[in-house]
C-alpha positions in Angstrom: 49.8 -38.5 105.4 52.0 -41.2 106.9 55.7 -40.7 107.8 56.6 -43.2 105.1 54.9 -41.2 102.3 56.3 -38.0 103.8 59.9 -39.4 103.2 59.0 -40.8 99.8 57.9 -37.5 98.3 61.3 -35.7 98.5 63.1 -38.9 97.2 60.7 -39.1 94.3 61.2 -35.4 93.6 65.1 -35.8 93.8 64.9 -38.8 91.4 62.8 -36.8 88.9 65.2 -33.8 89.1 68.2 -36.0 88.6 66.6 -37.7 85.6 65.8 -34.3 84.0 69.4 -33.1 84.6 70.9 -36.3 83.2 68.7 -36.5 80.1 70.9 -34.3 77.9 73.9 -36.5 78.7 71.9 -39.7 78.0 70.3 -38.3 74.8 71.9 -39.9 71.8 74.3 -37.6 69.9 73.3 -36.6 66.4 75.1 -38.8 63.8 78.0 -37.3 61.8 76.7 -36.1 58.5 78.9 -37.5 55.7 78.9 -35.9 52.3 81.5 -38.1 50.6 82.6 -41.7 51.3 85.9 -42.8 49.8 86.2 -46.5 49.5 89.7 -48.0 49.1 90.9 -51.6 49.3 94.6 -51.7 50.1 97.4 -49.8 51.8 101.0 -50.6 52.4 102.6 -49.8 55.7 106.1 -50.5 57.0 107.0 -49.9 60.6 103.7 -48.1 61.2 104.4 -45.6 58.4 101.9 -45.2 55.5 104.0 -45.7 52.3 101.5 -46.1 49.4 98.2 -47.5 48.3 94.8 -46.3 47.4 94.2 -44.6 50.7 97.7 -42.9 50.8 97.0 -39.9 48.6 93.6 -39.2 50.2 95.2 -39.2 53.6 98.2 -37.0 52.7 96.9 -34.7 50.0 93.2 -34.2 50.9 94.0 -34.5 54.1 92.0 -36.8 56.2 93.7 -36.3 59.6 91.0 -37.4 62.0 91.2 -41.1 62.8 88.1 -42.8 64.1 88.0 -46.2 65.6 86.3 -48.9 63.5 86.5 -52.2 65.3 84.5 -54.1 62.7 86.8 -53.0 59.9 90.2 -53.7 58.6 91.7 -50.3 59.6 90.4 -47.2 61.4 88.3 -44.7 59.5 89.7 -41.4 58.4 87.5 -38.2 58.4 87.8 -34.6 57.4 85.1 -32.7 59.4 85.4 -29.5 57.3 84.6 -31.3 54.1 82.5 -34.0 55.8 84.5 -36.7 54.0 85.0 -40.2 55.3 87.5 -42.7 54.0 87.3 -46.5 54.6 89.9 -49.1 53.8 87.9 -52.3 53.2 90.6 -54.8 52.5 90.8 -56.8 49.3 88.3 -59.3 48.0 84.5 -59.4 48.0 84.0 -60.8 51.5 86.2 -58.2 53.3 84.7 -55.3 51.3 81.2 -56.5 51.9 81.7 -56.9 55.7 83.4 -53.5 55.9 80.7 -51.6 54.0 77.9 -53.3 55.9 79.6 -52.4 59.2 80.0 -48.8 58.0 76.4 -48.6 56.8 75.0 -49.9 60.1 77.3 -47.8 62.3 75.0 -45.4 64.2 77.7 -42.7 64.4 77.2 -41.8 60.7 74.4 -40.3 58.6 75.2 -41.6 55.1 71.7 -40.9 53.6 73.0 -38.1 51.4 76.6 -39.2 50.8 78.3 -39.6 47.4 80.5 -42.7 47.1 83.9 -42.8 45.4 85.5 -46.2 44.8 89.2 -45.5 44.5 90.5 -48.5 42.6 93.9 -49.3 41.2 94.1 -51.0 37.8 96.4 -51.2 34.8 96.0 -49.2 31.7 97.4 -49.5 28.2 100.1 -46.8 28.0 99.1 -46.1 24.4 95.7 -45.1 25.6 96.4 -43.3 28.9 99.1 -42.3 31.3 99.8 -44.1 34.6 98.3 -41.2 36.5 95.0 -41.1 34.6 91.7 -41.2 36.3 88.7 -43.1 34.9 85.1 -42.6 36.0 83.0 -45.7 35.7 79.2 -45.8 35.7 79.2 -49.3 37.2 81.7 -51.3 39.2 81.9 -55.0 38.2 83.2 -57.6 40.6 85.7 -59.9 39.0 86.8 -61.2 42.4 90.4 -62.1 42.8 92.1 -63.7 39.8 95.3 -64.0 38.0 95.5 -63.3 34.3 98.3 -64.7 32.1 99.4 -63.1 28.8 97.9 -65.4 26.1 101.5 -65.8 24.7 102.6 -67.3 28.1 99.7 -69.6 28.9 99.7 -73.3 28.1 98.4 -74.2 24.6 95.6 -76.4 26.0 94.1 -73.7 28.2 90.9 -72.1 26.8 91.6 -68.8 28.6 94.5 -67.3 30.6 92.5 -66.4 33.7 92.8 -68.5 36.9 91.0 -68.0 40.2 93.2 -66.6 43.0 95.3 -69.3 44.6 94.6 -71.8 41.8 96.8 -73.1 39.0 94.3 -73.8 36.1 91.3 -71.9 34.6 87.9 -72.7 36.1 89.5 -74.6 39.0 
């Protein structure tokens, strides 16, 4: 046994011991199991205070108090560890919603394999059919993208429909 190998053995042993001690720290944490994902698209804030929007009631009444950073999203995520409920604000329009949901789905912090998804959308309702506070459960969500719809009585007579794409002035533009 040479002097060099005599010194290498304790160093090798020390490196092995340190790697065994450090392995629990380096081991990847288990992902957070999420049972329910609440998807919202808009929120109104003024001076840093949450005033209203699709996320407002979930944050205040549910409550979703734990804020988690979400650098790839529009806003931080909100989580209730007791109910294992996660809320995401995607932003309005297809591109923002798509990017936000893909970012959430690929985030290694979360296990979404058994989660139910609730899309909290705001829409108008005929007051003769339902009240303003009514809830409607839909089997499918259809993307109409952003558009403006004019009352047929107010649209120009030569228009075939009263629907115009967002930020446009005539139908089918």
